[in-house]
C-alpha positions in Angstrom: 140.3 94.3 46.3 140.0 96.1 50.0 138.3 93.2 51.8 137.5 91.5 55.4 137.5 87.6 55.7 138.1 84.6 57.8 141.5 84.1 56.5 142.9 87.4 55.4 141.1 89.3 58.2 141.7 93.1 56.1 143.6 94.2 53.5 143.9 97.5 52.2 145.5 98.4 49.4 146.4 102.4 49.1 144.3 103.9 46.4 142.5 100.8 45.8 138.8 101.9 45.8 136.8 105.1 44.7 134.4 106.6 47.0 130.9 105.1 46.9 128.8 107.8 48.0 125.0 106.7 47.1 123.3 106.7 50.5 126.7 107.2 52.1 129.4 104.9 52.3 129.8 101.3 53.9 132.6 99.6 55.1 132.8 95.9 55.9 133.2 94.3 59.8 133.5 91.1 60.6 131.4 89.4 63.6 132.0 85.9 64.5 134.5 85.1 61.4 131.9 86.7 59.4 131.8 89.9 56.7 128.9 92.5 56.9 128.9 96.2 56.8 128.4 99.0 58.7 127.9 102.5 57.7 129.7 105.7 58.7 128.0 106.1 62.1 128.6 102.6 62.8 125.2 101.0 62.7 125.2 97.4 60.8 123.1 97.4 57.5 124.4 94.5 56.2 124.3 91.4 58.3 127.5 89.3 58.3 127.3 86.6 56.9 130.0 86.2 53.9 133.6 84.4 54.1 134.9 87.9 52.0 133.5 91.1 52.2 134.9 93.7 49.4 135.0 97.5 49.2 131.7 99.2 48.0 132.5 100.7 44.7 129.8 102.4 42.7 127.5 101.1 45.1 128.9 97.2 44.1 130.7 95.0 46.4 132.3 91.8 45.6 131.9 89.2 48.2 132.8 85.6 48.7 130.2 82.6 49.9 130.4 79.0 50.3 134.0 78.8 48.1 132.6 81.3 45.4 132.8 84.9 44.6 129.7 87.2 43.8 128.0 90.7 43.9 125.7 92.5 46.1 123.9 95.6 46.1 123.8 98.3 48.7 121.0 95.8 50.4 122.9 93.2 50.8 121.4 91.4 47.7 122.6 89.9 44.7 123.3 91.3 41.9 125.6 88.7 40.7 125.0 85.1 42.0 127.8 83.2 43.6 129.8 82.0 40.8 133.7 83.0 40.3 136.4 80.8 41.3 137.7 84.7 42.1 136.8 88.3 41.7 138.1 91.8 42.0 136.2 95.1 42.7 134.3 96.8 40.1 136.7 99.8 38.4 135.2 101.9 35.3 132.3 99.3 35.1 134.0 96.2 35.0 135.4 93.7 37.1 137.9 90.6 36.8 136.9 87.1 37.5 138.3 83.9 37.3 136.4 80.9 35.4 137.8 77.0 34.9 141.3 78.5 36.3 141.7 81.6 33.7 140.5 85.5 33.7 138.2 87.6 32.0 136.0 90.8 32.7 132.5 91.4 33.5 129.8 94.0 33.4 127.6 94.8 35.9 124.9 92.6 35.1 127.3 89.6 35.4 127.5 89.4 31.5 131.0 88.2 30.6 132.7 91.1 28.5 135.8 90.2 27.8 136.5 85.9 27.7 138.4 84.3 30.3 141.7 83.9 28.8 144.5 85.3 30.8 146.8 83.9 33.5 146.2 87.0 35.6 144.4 90.1 35.4 143.3 93.4 37.5 141.2 96.0 37.9 140.8 98.7 34.8 142.2 102.1 35.7 142.3 104.8 33.2 141.0 102.9 30.3 143.0 100.0 30.4 143.9 97.3 32.6 147.0 95.1 33.2 146.6 91.5 32.7 149.0 88.3 32.5 149.7 86.0 29.0 152.4 83.7 29.4 154.0 85.2 32.0 154.2 88.5 30.4 152.0 91.5 31.3 150.1 93.6 29.1 147.5 95.8 28.7 143.8 95.1 27.1 141.0 97.8 26.7 137.6 97.3 27.2 136.9 95.7 24.2 139.2 92.9 25.3 141.9 94.2 22.6 145.3 94.7 23.2 146.7 97.8 23.6 150.2 97.3 24.9 151.4 94.0 23.9 152.6 91.5 27.0 156.4 91.8 27.8 156.8 93.4 31.1 158.0 90.7 34.1 155.9 93.3 36.1 153.6 95.6 35.6 151.3 97.8 37.6 148.1 99.9 37.0 148.0 103.2 34.8 147.9 106.7 37.1 148.0 109.9 35.8 149.0 108.9 32.0 151.3 106.5 33.2 152.2 102.9 34.1 155.1 101.4 36.1 156.6 98.1 34.4 159.9 96.3 35.3 162.0 94.9 32.3 165.1 92.4 33.7 165.6 93.9 36.5 165.1 97.7 35.9 161.8 99.6 36.3 160.6 102.5 34.2 157.2 103.7 33.1 155.5 103.4 30.1 152.7 105.6 28.2 148.9 104.4 27.1 150.8 103.9 23.7 153.5 101.3 25.2 156.5 103.6 24.8 158.6 104.1 27.5 157.8 107.8 28.5 160.6 106.9 31.6 163.4 104.4 30.8 163.8 101.5 32.8 167.1 102.2 34.6 165.8 102.8 38.0 166.5 99.3 40.7 163.0 100.1 41.9 160.0 102.8 41.5 157.1 104.2 43.3 153.7 104.7 41.1 153.5 108.6 39.7 151.2 110.3 42.1 150.6 114.3 42.1 153.3 114.3 38.8 156.0 113.4 40.7 157.6 109.6 41.5 160.2 108.2 43.8 162.7 106.0 42.4 165.6 104.1 43.4 168.8 105.0 42.0 171.8 103.1 43.5 170.4 101.9 46.5 169.2 105.6 47.7 165.6 106.5 46.8 164.9 110.4 45.1 162.1 111.8 43.0 161.6 112.2 39.4 158.9 114.3 37.6 156.7 113.7 34.7 159.7 114.6 32.3 162.3 112.5 33.9 163.9 115.4 35.5 165.3 114.8 38.6 163.6 117.1 41.6 164.6 115.4 44.7 167.7 114.0 44.5 168.4 110.6 45.6 169.6 110.5 49.1 166.9 108.3 51.3 167.0 104.5 52.5 163.1 104.1 51.4 160.1 106.1 49.8 156.5 105.9 50.1 154.3 107.4 47.3 153.7 111.3 47.2 149.9 112.3 48.6 148.4 115.7 49.6 151.7 117.0 49.2 153.9 115.0 51.3 156.1 112.0 50.9 156.9 109.5 53.3 160.9 108.8 53.1 163.3 106.7 55.2 166.4 108.1 56.5 168.5 106.3 59.1 166.4 103.3 59.3 163.8 106.2 60.6 160.5 107.2 58.5 159.5 111.3 58.3 157.8 113.0 55.7 159.4 115.5 52.8 157.5 118.2 49.9 158.2 117.6 46.5 161.3 119.8 47.0 163.1 117.9 48.9 162.3 119.7 52.2 161.8 117.7 55.1 158.5 118.4 56.8 158.0 116.0 59.5 161.0 114.6 61.0 162.7 111.4 61.0 161.4 110.1 64.0 159.0 107.2 63.5 159.5 103.1 62.8 156.8 103.5 59.8 154.7 105.5 58.2 152.3 105.6 55.4 150.8 108.4 52.7 148.7 111.0 53.6 144.7 110.8 53.5 142.3 113.1 54.7 145.0 115.5 56.3 146.7 113.0 58.4 149.0 110.0 58.2 149.4 106.7 59.9 152.8 106.5 62.0 154.2 104.1 64.3 156.2 104.5 66.8 157.7 102.0 70.0 154.6 102.2 71.0 152.6 101.5 68.7 150.4 102.9 65.6 148.7 106.8 65.4 148.0 109.7 63.3 150.0 112.6 62.7 149.3 116.0 61.0 151.0 117.4 58.0 152.3 120.1 60.7 153.8 117.8 62.9 151.4 116.9 65.7 149.9 113.4 66.8 146.4 114.1 66.7 145.4 110.3 67.6 147.8 108.6 69.9 150.2 105.8 69.0 148.9 102.9 70.6 147.0 100.8 67.7 148.8 97.4 67.1 148.3 98.7 63.2 146.3 101.2 61.5 145.0 102.0 57.8 144.7 105.9 56.1 141.5 107.4 56.8 138.9 107.4 53.5 135.6 108.2 53.8 136.1 109.9 57.5 136.8 106.4 59.0 140.0 104.5 59.3 140.7 101.0 60.1 142.6 100.1 62.8 144.0 96.6 64.5 144.3 95.7 67.9 145.0 92.7 69.7 144.2 90.3 67.0 140.7 92.4 66.1 140.0 95.1 63.5 137.8 98.0 64.2 137.1 101.6 63.0 137.8 104.9 64.1 136.5 108.3 63.1 139.0 111.7 63.0 138.8 112.4 66.6 140.0 108.7 67.2 136.5 107.3 68.9 135.2 104.1 67.8 132.5 103.9 65.7 132.8 100.3 65.4 134.7 98.4 68.3 137.2 95.9 67.6 135.9 92.6 66.4 136.7 89.4 64.4 
C-alpha cells in the first residue's frame, strides 16, 4: 500500500498501484497531519481528515480513521465503512483486510469473499495472492482455494508469470503451478521485469532471462529492478544504469538510484535527490531530501520533513506540507 499518514508520512512501493484514470488520478497529501487528496493540477478535492490516505486504485482508496480501516470513492464518501483492523489497496477486484487478528479478502461492496484465516496476506496479482499459514507462504486463488501450498520462508507477488520465493537461504522463482521455473540457487533476487531478473551469485549481481540463462554476468555490488529498458546497478559504491546486455548507459556517479518511470529516474548525489533522463541528462536538479518515481505525471518529494508533489518540469503542484 502507498499512503500518507501521521505516523508513517509516505510509503511508496514500486509498482504498488494501478493507474486510476476515471476522471483523472487523485493523489494523497497531508495537511496538518491529516490525509486528503488532490488532483493532478494540485487542487484539493477531498478534505484532509484521515489518519492514513491510500492511493486510488480503480476509483477506490483505502483510508484509516479513528483506528479503523475503510474504503472511499472519489468524492470521499465511504463505500465500505470503517471496520477493519488493517486494509490493503484493491487489486483485481479484491482487497486484503484483517478481522480479529486474521486476514481475508473483501470485494468492492465490503462483502467478505475469502474468510479471514491467514496470518498474513497481500494483494492479488495475476490471479493469485500470497498468504501466510503457520509461518510459511503460499498462494490462493480468488475463490480462496490453495493454489500453491504454503512452503516458502519468503514469497513475493506474481509478475510476468513468476513469483520470487526463498527456500532456506536461497532464492528462486516458481510458476503458477508451484513448480520452480528457476531453482533456488541464488543468494538474492529481484522480481522479473521486462523478461529479465537481477540475481545475486557469490556476492555479485548479474541478470538472467526467462530461460534462466545468464545475460549479464555477475559483477555488480547491488541491483534494483529493470524498468523502461534500464537497470540501476552499483559498482565501487556508486550507482549507474545498464541495459539488458550489461552495457553501461549512465555512468556510475550516484549515491543511490531508483528505477525509471515515465522516462526519468530518481537519483541521489552529494547535493540531494533529483531526476535524470535515459541519456544521462539531469533534468530536475538534485536538491531534494528524497524523491520517488513519477506516477501519472507527478512525483512525491520530501523537503525538510515535509512532502509535496512536482511535475515533470520540476515545479511544485503541491508545496511540501505535513
